[in-house]
C-alpha positions as YAML, in Angstrom:
chain: A
units: angstrom
residues:
- id: 1
  name: MET
  ca: [19.23, 33.68, -37.60]
- id: 2
  name: GLN
  ca: [20.67, 30.77, -39.55]
- id: 3
  name: ASN
  ca: [18.08, 28.46, -41.07]
- id: 4
  name: ILE
  ca: [17.92, 24.82, -39.97]
- id: 5
  name: THR
  ca: [16.59, 22.39, -42.56]
- id: 6
  name: ILE
  ca: [14.14, 19.75, -41.38]
- id: 7
  name: ARG
  ca: [12.30, 17.06, -43.30]
- id: 8
  name: ALA
  ca: [8.55, 17.48, -43.06]
- id: 9
  name: SER
  ca: [8.03, 13.81, -42.25]
- id: 10
  name: SER
  ca: [10.29, 14.07, -39.19]
- id: 11
  name: LEU
  ca: [8.45, 16.93, -37.50]
- id: 12
  name: SER
  ca: [6.11, 14.69, -35.51]
- id: 13
  name: ASP
  ca: [9.10, 12.60, -34.41]
- id: 14
  name: LEU
  ca: [10.79, 15.77, -33.14]
- id: 15
  name: PHE
  ca: [7.84, 16.51, -30.85]
- id: 16
  name: ASP
  ca: [7.47, 12.89, -29.76]
- id: 17
  name: CYS
  ca: [11.09, 12.52, -28.61]
- id: 18
  name: PRO
  ca: [13.65, 15.22, -29.46]
- id: 19
  name: GLN
  ca: [16.51, 12.95, -28.36]
- id: 20
  name: ARG
  ca: [15.51, 10.22, -30.81]
- id: 21
  name: TRP
  ca: [15.08, 12.85, -33.54]
- id: 22
  name: TYR
  ca: [18.55, 14.21, -32.80]
- id: 23
  name: ALA
  ca: [20.12, 10.74, -32.91]
- id: 24
  name: ARG
  ca: [18.54, 9.92, -36.25]
- id: 25
  name: ASN
  ca: [18.66, 13.28, -38.05]
- id: 26
  name: ILE
  ca: [21.76, 15.00, -36.68]
- id: 27
  name: LEU
  ca: [24.00, 12.15, -35.54]
- id: 28
  name: LYS
  ca: [22.77, 9.98, -38.44]
- id: 29
  name: MET
  ca: [22.41, 6.92, -36.22]
- id: 30
  name: TRP
  ca: [20.34, 4.40, -38.14]
- id: 31
  name: MET
  ca: [18.92, 0.98, -37.41]
- id: 32
  name: PRO
  ca: [17.62, -1.94, -39.50]
- id: 33
  name: THR
  ca: [14.21, -1.18, -40.94]
- id: 34
  name: ASN
  ca: [11.38, -2.68, -38.91]
- id: 35
  name: PHE
  ca: [9.29, -5.12, -40.96]
- id: 36
  name: LYS
  ca: [6.09, -3.23, -40.17]
- id: 37
  name: ALA
  ca: [7.64, -0.03, -41.49]
- id: 38
  name: ARG
  ca: [8.75, -1.84, -44.65]
- id: 39
  name: LEU
  ca: [5.22, -3.13, -45.19]
- id: 40
  name: GLY
  ca: [3.95, 0.44, -44.91]
- id: 41
  name: THR
  ca: [6.54, 1.62, -47.43]
- id: 42
  name: ALA
  ca: [5.54, -1.13, -49.83]
- id: 43
  name: ILE
  ca: [1.83, -0.31, -49.53]
- id: 44
  name: HIS
  ca: [2.60, 3.35, -50.24]
- id: 45
  name: ALA
  ca: [4.68, 2.45, -53.29]
- id: 46
  name: GLY
  ca: [2.02, 0.24, -54.84]
- id: 47
  name: ALA
  ca: [-0.73, 2.80, -54.25]
- id: 48
  name: ALA
  ca: [1.42, 5.58, -55.69]
- id: 49
  name: ALA
  ca: [2.07, 3.60, -58.88]
- id: 50
  name: PHE
  ca: [-1.67, 3.07, -59.33]
- id: 51
  name: ASP
  ca: [-2.67, 6.65, -58.54]
- id: 52
  name: GLN
  ca: [0.06, 8.25, -60.65]
- id: 53
  name: ALA
  ca: [-0.91, 6.18, -63.67]
- id: 54
  name: ARG
  ca: [-4.52, 7.39, -63.36]
- id: 55
  name: LEU
  ca: [-3.33, 10.97, -62.94]
- id: 56
  name: ASP
  ca: [-1.17, 10.64, -66.07]
- id: 57
  name: GLY
  ca: [-4.19, 9.49, -68.08]
- id: 58
  name: ALA
  ca: [-2.72, 6.02, -68.60]
- id: 59
  name: PRO
  ca: [-4.43, 3.94, -65.91]
- id: 60
  name: ILE
  ca: [-3.15, 0.51, -64.93]
- id: 61
  name: THR
  ca: [-4.82, -2.32, -63.04]
- id: 62
  name: ALA
  ca: [-4.38, -3.11, -59.37]
- id: 63
  name: ASP
  ca: [-2.47, -6.23, -60.42]
- id: 64
  name: ASP
  ca: [-0.09, -4.17, -62.55]
- id: 65
  name: ALA
  ca: [0.69, -1.86, -59.63]
- id: 66
  name: ALA
  ca: [1.00, -4.78, -57.22]
- id: 67
  name: GLY
  ca: [4.39, -5.60, -58.68]
- id: 68
  name: VAL
  ca: [5.74, -2.33, -57.29]
- id: 69
  name: LEU
  ca: [4.47, -3.27, -53.83]
- id: 70
  name: VAL
  ca: [6.14, -6.67, -53.93]
- id: 71
  name: ASP
  ca: [9.42, -5.32, -55.31]
- id: 72
  name: THR
  ca: [9.54, -2.68, -52.56]
- id: 73
  name: LEU
  ca: [8.77, -5.19, -49.82]
- id: 74
  name: TYR
  ca: [11.72, -7.42, -50.76]
- id: 75
  name: ARG
  ca: [14.20, -4.83, -52.00]
- id: 76
  name: LYS
  ca: [17.75, -4.98, -50.63]
- id: 77
  name: THR
  ca: [18.72, -1.34, -51.06]
- id: 78
  name: ASP
  ca: [17.23, 2.04, -50.21]
- id: 79
  name: GLU
  ca: [16.32, 4.73, -52.72]
- id: 80
  name: SER
  ca: [19.94, 5.92, -52.89]
- id: 81
  name: GLY
  ca: [21.22, 2.43, -53.70]
- id: 82
  name: GLU
  ca: [22.74, 1.82, -50.27]
- id: 83
  name: ASP
  ca: [22.35, -1.59, -48.62]
- id: 84
  name: GLU
  ca: [19.25, -1.67, -46.42]
- id: 85
  name: GLN
  ca: [18.58, -4.35, -43.84]
- id: 86
  name: VAL
  ca: [15.06, -5.31, -42.77]
- id: 87
  name: GLU
  ca: [14.62, -6.87, -39.34]
- id: 88
  name: TRP
  ca: [11.88, -9.48, -39.84]
- id: 89
  name: GLU
  ca: [12.13, -10.75, -36.26]
- id: 90
  name: GLY
  ca: [11.39, -14.31, -37.29]
- id: 91
  name: GLU
  ca: [8.29, -13.35, -39.25]
- id: 92
  name: ASP
  ca: [7.56, -14.80, -42.68]
- id: 93
  name: PRO
  ca: [7.79, -11.99, -45.28]
- id: 94
  name: SER
  ca: [5.32, -13.76, -47.55]
- id: 95
  name: ARG
  ca: [2.65, -13.42, -44.86]
- id: 96
  name: TYR
  ca: [3.02, -9.65, -44.93]
- id: 97
  name: GLU
  ca: [3.12, -9.68, -48.71]
- id: 98
  name: GLN
  ca: [-0.37, -11.17, -48.67]
- id: 99
  name: ILE
  ca: [-1.60, -8.55, -46.19]
- id: 100
  name: GLY
  ca: [-0.15, -5.77, -48.32]
- id: 101
  name: LEU
  ca: [-1.64, -7.16, -51.52]
- id: 102
  name: ALA
  ca: [-5.09, -7.54, -49.96]
- id: 103
  name: LEU
  ca: [-5.12, -3.91, -48.83]
- id: 104
  name: HIS
  ca: [-3.66, -2.77, -52.14]
- id: 105
  name: THR
  ca: [-6.41, -4.51, -54.11]
- id: 106
  name: THR
  ca: [-9.13, -3.15, -51.85]
- id: 107
  name: TYR
  ca: [-7.79, 0.40, -52.17]
- id: 108
  name: CYS
  ca: [-7.15, 0.36, -55.91]
- id: 109
  name: ASN
  ca: [-10.50, -1.18, -56.81]
- id: 110
  name: GLY
  ca: [-12.47, 0.93, -54.37]
- id: 111
  name: LEU
  ca: [-11.48, 4.11, -52.56]
- id: 112
  name: ALA
  ca: [-8.80, 5.12, -55.07]
- id: 113
  name: LEU
  ca: [-11.34, 5.28, -57.87]
- id: 114
  name: GLU
  ca: [-13.42, 7.76, -55.88]
- id: 115
  name: GLN
  ca: [-10.53, 10.23, -55.49]
- id: 116
  name: ASP
  ca: [-9.84, 13.23, -57.68]
- id: 117
  name: TYR
  ca: [-6.10, 13.58, -57.18]
- id: 118
  name: VAL
  ca: [-4.22, 16.53, -58.62]
- id: 119
  name: ALA
  ca: [-0.80, 15.47, -57.34]
- id: 120
  name: VAL
  ca: [0.78, 12.20, -56.20]
- id: 121
  name: GLU
  ca: [4.02, 12.10, -54.19]
- id: 122
  name: LEU
  ca: [4.47, 15.85, -54.62]
- id: 123
  name: ARG
  ca: [8.05, 16.94, -53.90]
- id: 124
  name: CYS
  ca: [8.73, 20.33, -52.29]
- id: 125
  name: GLU
  ca: [12.23, 21.75, -51.98]
- id: 126
  name: ASN
  ca: [13.27, 24.34, -49.41]
- id: 127
  name: LEU
  ca: [10.30, 26.23, -48.06]
- id: 128
  name: HIS
  ca: [11.98, 28.96, -45.99]
- id: 129
  name: PHE
  ca: [10.60, 30.55, -42.83]
- id: 130
  name: GLN
  ca: [13.21, 33.27, -42.33]
- id: 131
  name: ASP
  ca: [11.62, 34.66, -39.17]
- id: 132
  name: LEU
  ca: [11.77, 31.21, -37.56]
- id: 133
  name: GLY
  ca: [15.12, 30.14, -38.94]
- id: 134
  name: LEU
  ca: [13.60, 27.01, -40.46]
- id: 135
  name: THR
  ca: [13.60, 25.43, -43.89]
- id: 136
  name: LEU
  ca: [11.13, 22.64, -44.61]
- id: 137
  name: THR
  ca: [11.60, 20.04, -47.29]
- id: 138
  name: GLY
  ca: [9.83, 16.81, -48.14]
- id: 139
  name: THR
  ca: [7.24, 14.92, -50.14]
- id: 140
  name: THR
  ca: [3.49, 14.93, -49.60]
- id: 141
  name: ASP
  ca: [1.39, 11.83, -50.33]
- id: 142
  name: ARG
  ca: [-1.50, 13.31, -52.27]
- id: 143
  name: VAL
  ca: [-3.29, 16.55, -53.09]
- id: 144
  name: TYR
  ca: [-6.97, 15.94, -53.82]
- id: 145
  name: ARG
  ca: [-9.89, 18.02, -55.12]
- id: 146
  name: ASP
  ca: [-13.17, 17.80, -53.22]
- id: 147
  name: ALA
  ca: [-16.72, 18.04, -54.59]
- id: 148
  name: ASP
  ca: [-16.66, 21.84, -54.24]
- id: 149
  name: GLY
  ca: [-13.45, 22.16, -56.24]
- id: 150
  name: LYS
  ca: [-11.29, 22.94, -53.21]
- id: 151
  name: LEU
  ca: [-7.87, 21.33, -52.86]
- id: 152
  name: GLY
  ca: [-6.73, 19.48, -49.78]
- id: 153
  name: ILE
  ca: [-3.99, 17.21, -48.49]
- id: 154
  name: ALA
  ca: [-4.49, 13.44, -48.31]
- id: 155
  name: ASP
  ca: [-2.10, 11.09, -46.54]
- id: 156
  name: ILE
  ca: [-2.05, 7.28, -46.51]
- id: 157
  name: LYS
  ca: [-1.48, 5.74, -43.08]
- id: 158
  name: SER
  ca: [-1.15, 1.99, -42.59]
- id: 159
  name: GLY
  ca: [-0.80, 0.00, -39.42]
- id: 160
  name: GLY
  ca: [-2.42, -2.25, -36.88]
- id: 161
  name: THR
  ca: [-4.65, 0.49, -35.47]
- id: 162
  name: ALA
  ca: [-5.32, 2.52, -38.62]
- id: 163
  name: VAL
  ca: [-9.03, 1.70, -39.00]
- id: 164
  name: ALA
  ca: [-11.40, 0.52, -36.25]
- id: 165
  name: ALA
  ca: [-13.88, -2.31, -36.76]
- id: 166
  name: ASP
  ca: [-16.68, 0.21, -37.33]
- id: 167
  name: GLY
  ca: [-14.71, 1.84, -40.15]
- id: 168
  name: THR
  ca: [-13.56, 4.86, -38.15]
- id: 169
  name: VAL
  ca: [-10.09, 6.02, -39.20]
- id: 170
  name: ASN
  ca: [-7.58, 6.76, -36.46]
- id: 171
  name: THR
  ca: [-6.71, 10.41, -37.12]
- id: 172
  name: GLY
  ca: [-5.18, 11.13, -33.72]
- id: 173
  name: GLY
  ca: [-1.64, 12.48, -33.62]
- id: 174
  name: HIS
  ca: [-1.48, 13.35, -37.33]
- id: 175
  name: LYS
  ca: [-2.47, 17.03, -37.23]
- id: 176
  name: ALA
  ca: [1.10, 18.36, -37.12]
- id: 177
  name: GLN
  ca: [2.26, 16.22, -40.02]
- id: 178
  name: LEU
  ca: [-0.73, 17.05, -42.20]
- id: 179
  name: GLY
  ca: [-0.28, 20.71, -41.35]
- id: 180
  name: VAL
  ca: [3.29, 20.73, -42.59]
- id: 181
  name: TYR
  ca: [2.30, 18.75, -45.69]
- id: 182
  name: THR
  ca: [-0.40, 21.32, -46.38]
- id: 183
  name: VAL
  ca: [1.96, 24.32, -46.36]
- id: 184
  name: LEU
  ca: [4.53, 22.38, -48.40]
- id: 185
  name: ALA
  ca: [1.94, 21.49, -51.03]
- id: 186
  name: GLU
  ca: [0.61, 25.06, -51.18]
- id: 187
  name: TYR
  ca: [4.14, 26.28, -51.81]
- id: 188
  name: ALA
  ca: [4.85, 23.63, -54.45]
- id: 189
  name: ILE
  ca: [1.67, 24.10, -56.50]
- id: 190
  name: GLY
  ca: [1.09, 27.80, -55.80]
- id: 191
  name: HIS
  ca: [-2.52, 27.32, -54.76]
- id: 192
  name: PRO
  ca: [-4.24, 27.36, -51.33]
- id: 193
  name: LEU
  ca: [-5.43, 24.07, -49.84]
- id: 194
  name: ASP
  ca: [-8.77, 24.90, -48.24]
- id: 195
  name: ALA
  ca: [-10.41, 21.46, -48.19]
- id: 196
  name: GLN
  ca: [-10.28, 19.29, -45.07]
- id: 197
  name: ALA
  ca: [-7.11, 17.30, -44.60]
- id: 198
  name: LYS
  ca: [-7.75, 13.62, -45.20]
- id: 199
  name: ILE
  ca: [-6.28, 10.41, -43.78]
- id: 200
  name: ILE
  ca: [-6.66, 7.27, -45.87]
- id: 201
  name: GLY
  ca: [-6.27, 4.49, -43.34]
- id: 202
  name: MET
  ca: [-5.21, 0.94, -44.19]
- id: 203
  name: GLN
  ca: [-5.60, -1.55, -41.36]
- id: 204
  name: THR
  ca: [-2.89, -4.23, -41.59]
- id: 205
  name: GLY
  ca: [-4.84, -6.95, -39.76]
- id: 206
  name: LYS
  ca: [-3.83, -10.59, -39.97]
- id: 207
  name: THR
  ca: [-7.26, -11.77, -41.11]
- id: 208
  name: PRO
  ca: [-9.30, -10.58, -44.11]
- id: 209
  name: LYS
  ca: [-11.94, -9.16, -41.77]
- id: 210
  name: ALA
  ca: [-9.32, -7.02, -40.06]
- id: 211
  name: GLN
  ca: [-7.84, -5.69, -43.30]
- id: 212
  name: ARG
  ca: [-9.81, -2.48, -43.73]
- id: 213
  name: VAL
  ca: [-9.48, 0.64, -45.90]
- id: 214
  name: ALA
  ca: [-11.34, 3.86, -45.07]
- id: 215
  name: GLU
  ca: [-10.94, 7.63, -44.96]
- id: 216
  name: GLY
  ca: [-11.24, 10.19, -42.18]
- id: 217
  name: TYR
  ca: [-10.84, 13.95, -41.92]
- id: 218
  name: ILE
  ca: [-8.96, 16.41, -39.72]
- id: 219
  name: ASP
  ca: [-9.79, 20.10, -39.34]
- id: 220
  name: GLY
  ca: [-7.46, 22.98, -38.53]
- id: 221
  name: VAL
  ca: [-4.18, 21.42, -39.60]
- id: 222
  name: ARG
  ca: [-2.67, 24.65, -40.96]
- id: 223
  name: GLN
  ca: [-3.69, 26.61, -37.86]
- id: 224
  name: ALA
  ca: [-1.99, 24.06, -35.61]
- id: 225
  name: LEU
  ca: [1.20, 24.44, -37.59]
- id: 226
  name: VAL
  ca: [1.51, 28.21, -38.07]
- id: 227
  name: GLY
  ca: [-0.56, 29.52, -35.13]
- id: 228
  name: ASP
  ca: [-1.57, 33.16, -34.87]
- id: 229
  name: ASP
  ca: [-0.58, 36.33, -33.00]
- id: 230
  name: ASP
  ca: [-1.97, 35.01, -29.72]
- id: 231
  name: ASP
  ca: [-1.04, 31.34, -29.91]
- id: 232
  name: PRO
  ca: [2.28, 30.17, -31.42]
- id: 233
  name: GLY
  ca: [2.04, 27.27, -33.83]
- id: 234
  name: LEU
  ca: [4.06, 24.08, -33.85]
- id: 235
  name: LEU
  ca: [6.61, 25.54, -36.26]
- id: 236
  name: GLU
  ca: [7.54, 28.21, -33.74]
- id: 237
  name: HIS
  ca: [7.89, 25.61, -31.01]
- id: 238
  name: ALA
  ca: [10.04, 23.49, -33.31]
- id: 239
  name: SER
  ca: [12.23, 26.49, -34.09]
- id: 240
  name: ASN
  ca: [12.72, 27.26, -30.40]
- id: 241
  name: LEU
  ca: [13.67, 23.67, -29.65]
- id: 242
  name: LEU
  ca: [16.05, 23.29, -32.59]
- id: 243
  name: HIS
  ca: [17.85, 26.57, -32.13]
- id: 244
  name: ALA
  ca: [18.18, 26.02, -28.37]
- id: 245
  name: GLY
  ca: [19.69, 22.59, -29.04]
- id: 246
  name: LYS
  ca: [18.00, 21.08, -25.99]
- id: 247
  name: PHE
  ca: [17.10, 17.61, -27.23]
- id: 248
  name: TYR
  ca: [15.51, 16.05, -24.17]
- id: 249
  name: GLY
  ca: [14.26, 12.47, -24.19]
- id: 250
  name: ASN
  ca: [10.75, 11.14, -23.74]
- id: 251
  name: PRO
  ca: [10.85, 7.75, -21.99]
- id: 252
  name: ARG
  ca: [7.06, 7.48, -22.26]
- id: 253
  name: SER
  ca: [7.12, 7.62, -26.04]
- id: 254
  name: MET
  ca: [5.52, 4.62, -27.74]
- id: 255
  name: LEU
  ca: [8.75, 4.31, -29.73]
- id: 256
  name: CYS
  ca: [11.05, 4.30, -26.69]
- id: 257
  name: SER
  ca: [12.47, 0.89, -27.49]
- id: 258
  name: GLU
  ca: [15.65, -0.67, -28.77]
- id: 259
  name: LYS
  ca: [13.63, -1.66, -31.83]
- id: 260
  name: PHE
  ca: [12.94, 1.93, -32.84]
- id: 261
  name: CYS
  ca: [15.52, 4.23, -31.25]
- id: 262
  name: PRO
  ca: [19.22, 4.08, -32.18]
- id: 263
  name: ALA
  ca: [20.11, 5.98, -28.97]
- id: 264
  name: PHE
  ca: [18.17, 3.65, -26.68]
- id: 265
  name: ALA
  ca: [21.19, 1.89, -25.19]
- id: 266
  name: THR
  ca: [22.91, 5.11, -24.16]
- id: 267
  name: CYS
  ca: [19.90, 7.34, -23.46]
- id: 268
  name: LYS
  ca: [20.13, 8.97, -20.02]
- id: 269
  name: PHE
  ca: [16.47, 9.97, -20.01]
- id: 270
  name: ARG
  ca: [14.91, 6.51, -19.72]
- id: 271
  name: GLY
  ca: [16.27, 5.50, -16.32]
...
């Protein structure tokens, strides 16, 4: 069986709507970056600069790392140097800069200092599953060490529903992604990740009260991904779908919109 390579970060998109995944990853149909997605990318970049500096033993201030957030928010090209358009939809970018900076400062001066990270933006190349005909590749947000010395995956998620008013982090729908990040990280560092998977949520509210940072935990992420002898995991389902080439659409997906799907105009599944 010939291996198919898939980016770890796209696995959840494959299950949400295979047709959209096919349009973006196989047909390479791209769209302007949504401004909310760009804000998330900028928040990630600023946090990574802060966390990596601490990990390197040369810590910087939140203000120092904030420059990376701002540069990423307004950049004109992607990581490969290609032109990248952001669709701001009439919104004022400076408004979202302030939201991003508020969350960045809260994270860097609070939750980040409580973390014992052992890896930041850990890159993993070509994890092969020969029996499934799959090769996974990608970058994990963080690997952390808990109070018992166990390692676990941590992933930053930002958005308008990331953290509830009572401080509860929205962990729903992230098990598959954290599962694949876990096996990638284990392969990259050569050590098992036995601690609970962690979501660090950043609520991108428009008011200071609604701009919250908190953490939540998810159990059983590896089991959901790899399964067992009696219950196939998500990787096996992904393999079956990819090798069958049956990329059906999901018109009830939250991302079934011309704003998010490059195949929306021609999709036969949304009638």
